[in-house]
C-alpha positions in Angstrom: 113.1 -123.3 -23.4 112.7 -121.9 -20.3 113.7 -119.0 -18.8 115.5 -118.9 -15.2 115.4 -115.4 -13.4 118.3 -115.5 -10.5 116.8 -115.8 -7.3 118.1 -117.6 -4.0 115.7 -120.0 -3.4 117.5 -123.1 -1.8 115.3 -125.9 -1.8 113.5 -126.9 1.9 111.1 -129.8 2.6 110.7 -128.3 6.6 109.4 -132.0 7.1 106.9 -132.0 4.3 107.5 -134.5 1.4 106.3 -130.7 -1.1 109.3 -129.8 -3.1 108.1 -126.7 -5.3 104.8 -124.9 -6.4 104.4 -123.9 -9.4 101.4 -122.0 -10.1 99.3 -120.5 -13.4 99.5 -116.7 -14.2 95.8 -115.4 -16.5 93.3 -115.9 -13.9 95.2 -117.5 -10.8 97.5 -115.0 -10.3 96.6 -112.3 -12.0 92.9 -110.9 -13.1 93.5 -111.2 -16.4 91.5 -113.7 -18.2 88.7 -110.5 -18.5 91.3 -108.7 -20.2 92.4 -111.2 -22.9 88.7 -111.8 -23.8 88.4 -108.0 -24.0 91.4 -108.1 -26.1 89.8 -110.8 -28.5 86.3 -108.7 -28.9 88.5 -106.0 -29.5 90.8 -107.5 -32.4 87.8 -109.0 -34.0 85.6 -105.7 -33.7 88.6 -104.3 -35.8 88.1 -107.1 -38.4 84.5 -106.6 -38.6 83.2 -109.2 -36.3 81.7 -109.9 -33.4 82.2 -112.5 -30.8 79.6 -114.4 -29.2 79.9 -114.1 -25.8 79.3 -118.5 -25.4 82.1 -118.8 -26.8 84.3 -117.4 -24.2 84.2 -120.7 -22.0 85.8 -122.4 -25.2 88.6 -120.6 -25.8 89.2 -119.7 -21.7 92.6 -120.8 -20.6 93.6 -122.7 -23.7 96.8 -122.2 -25.8 96.4 -118.8 -27.7 97.1 -121.0 -31.0 93.8 -123.2 -30.1 91.9 -120.0 -29.2 92.8 -117.8 -32.4 92.2 -120.7 -34.6 88.6 -121.6 -32.9 88.1 -117.8 -32.7 88.9 -117.4 -37.0 86.8 -120.4 -37.7 83.8 -119.5 -35.6 83.8 -115.9 -37.3 85.1 -116.5 -40.9 87.6 -113.6 -40.1 90.0 -113.3 -43.5 93.2 -113.4 -41.3 96.0 -116.2 -40.7 97.2 -117.8 -37.3 100.1 -115.7 -36.8 98.7 -112.6 -37.7 95.6 -113.0 -35.0 98.2 -114.2 -32.4 100.5 -111.0 -33.1 97.5 -109.0 -33.0 96.1 -110.6 -29.4 99.4 -110.0 -28.1 100.0 -106.6 -29.2 96.4 -105.5 -27.9 96.9 -107.5 -24.6 100.6 -105.3 -23.8 98.9 -102.4 -24.6 96.1 -102.7 -22.1 98.3 -103.5 -19.8 100.7 -101.3 -20.3 99.9 -100.0 -16.6 100.0 -102.8 -14.6 97.6 -105.6 -14.5 95.7 -106.3 -11.2 96.5 -109.4 -8.8 93.9 -111.5 -7.6 92.7 -111.9 -4.4 95.4 -113.9 -2.2 98.1 -113.5 -4.7 100.4 -111.2 -3.6 100.3 -112.8 0.0 100.6 -116.4 -1.1 103.9 -115.5 -3.0 105.2 -113.8 -0.2 104.7 -116.5 2.1 106.5 -119.1 -0.4 109.1 -116.9 -0.9 109.8 -116.2 3.1 109.8 -120.1 3.3 112.3 -120.4 0.3 109.8 -123.1 -1.1 111.0 -123.4 -4.7 108.5 -121.8 -7.1 107.4 -121.7 -11.1 105.3 -119.7 -13.0 103.7 -121.7 -15.7 101.4 -120.1 -18.2 100.0 -120.8 -21.6 100.5 -117.0 -22.7 103.8 -116.4 -24.8 106.7 -115.2 -23.2 106.8 -111.5 -24.4 103.4 -111.3 -22.2 104.7 -113.2 -18.8 107.8 -111.1 -19.1 105.3 -108.0 -19.0 103.2 -109.3 -16.2 106.1 -110.1 -13.8 106.6 -106.6 -13.8 103.5 -106.6 -11.5 103.6 -109.9 -9.9 107.6 -109.2 -8.9 110.3 -111.5 -10.7 112.2 -112.1 -7.6 109.1 -114.4 -6.5 109.5 -117.1 -9.0 112.8 -119.2 -9.2 111.7 -120.3 -13.1 109.1 -119.4 -15.4 107.6 -121.4 -18.5 105.6 -119.8 -21.3 103.0 -121.4 -24.1 105.8 -120.8 -26.6 108.8 -122.1 -25.0 107.3 -125.8 -25.2 106.9 -128.2 -27.8 103.2 -128.9 -26.8 101.8 -126.6 -24.2 98.3 -127.1 -21.8 96.4 -128.9 -21.6 99.3 -131.4 -22.3 101.9 -132.1 -19.5 104.8 -130.9 -20.6 104.7 -127.4 -19.3 104.7 -129.0 -15.9 107.4 -131.5 -16.7 109.2 -129.0 -17.8 108.6 -126.4 -14.9 109.2 -129.6 -12.2 112.2 -130.6 -13.6 113.8 -127.4 -14.0 113.5 -126.7 -10.2 115.0 -130.2 -9.7 111.8 -131.8 -8.5 109.7 -134.9 -8.5 106.0 -134.1 -10.1 104.4 -135.9 -7.7 105.9 -133.8 -5.0 104.9 -130.6 -6.7 101.8 -128.7 -5.7 99.9 -126.7 -9.1 97.7 -124.1 -8.3 95.4 -123.5 -11.4 91.9 -121.5 -12.6 90.9 -123.5 -15.7 90.1 -127.1 -17.0 92.7 -126.6 -19.1 94.9 -125.7 -16.7 93.8 -128.3 -14.5 94.3 -131.3 -17.1 98.1 -130.6 -18.1 99.1 -130.8 -14.2 96.9 -133.6 -13.7 98.3 -135.1 -16.7 102.0 -134.2 -15.7 101.2 -136.2 -12.0 101.3 -133.4 -9.9 98.7 -132.4 -6.9 96.4 -130.1 -8.1 94.5 -127.3 -6.4 91.5 -125.4 -8.5 90.8 -122.1 -8.2 88.3 -121.8 -10.8 87.8 -118.0 -12.5 85.6 -117.7 -15.7 84.6 -121.7 -16.1 83.4 -123.9 -13.4 85.8 -127.0 -12.8 84.3 -129.9 -12.4 85.5 -132.4 -8.8 87.6 -135.4 -9.6 89.1 -137.8 -7.4 92.4 -136.0 -6.0 91.3 -133.2 -7.4 91.3 -129.8 -4.8 88.6 -127.2 -5.7 88.4 -123.9 -3.4 86.6 -120.8 -4.1 89.7 -118.1 -4.0 93.3 -118.5 -3.7 92.8 -116.6 -0.3 91.9 -120.2 0.9 95.4 -121.3 -0.4 98.5 -121.2 1.9 101.6 -123.1 2.8 100.3 -125.1 5.1 97.2 -126.2 2.5 99.6 -127.2 -0.3 102.0 -129.1 2.0 98.7 -131.0 3.2 98.0 -132.4 0.1 97.9 -136.2 -0.5 100.5 -137.2 -3.1 98.4 -138.4 -6.2 96.7 -141.7 -6.1 97.0 -141.8 -2.2 
């Protein structure tokens, strides 16, 4: 299932093979990876457990069920997966009730894509309830489509979220540019056959053939995204 937000974004290539841009949310567009980790620390502290800082790189960017399951096993907390996911979502929502800060360059990139009428999707492993709240900060009008982690059969690192997004925008995956901040998200986009730009946030992302790594979202603009070669070229 996907959620389509009514916007007027007709597809235009403007001399480029690029058909759409697909953007991750946490750590890519919004500075929330640290908020998620603090949320997890708070939830487990309330359950009587401390989290090891070394676990952060393991759970970052992954689907909530995987991250929560790992932390339950690592701590031995007496809580079910469903219970901890609910606590994560509720605590995170409380933390971002007044908004969440955007990553440097995010507002400018979104405005540029919208001004040039480039079909744009938000593709996140976060649940729908979280995405809808974060959209208040990002601007729902900037996205023709949003895909949440609890709306696909398999979320990142599987290719499903990006395949669903490309299909929803009527684009070929190989003609979509994806911007991601974690190895899990990059794996998902690459498995879908998209052109991938990695902007590492919490953990480094290893170089690989066809993978474009930049230091900041401020290094990414529409001209750069249009210049990305198709996978395998």
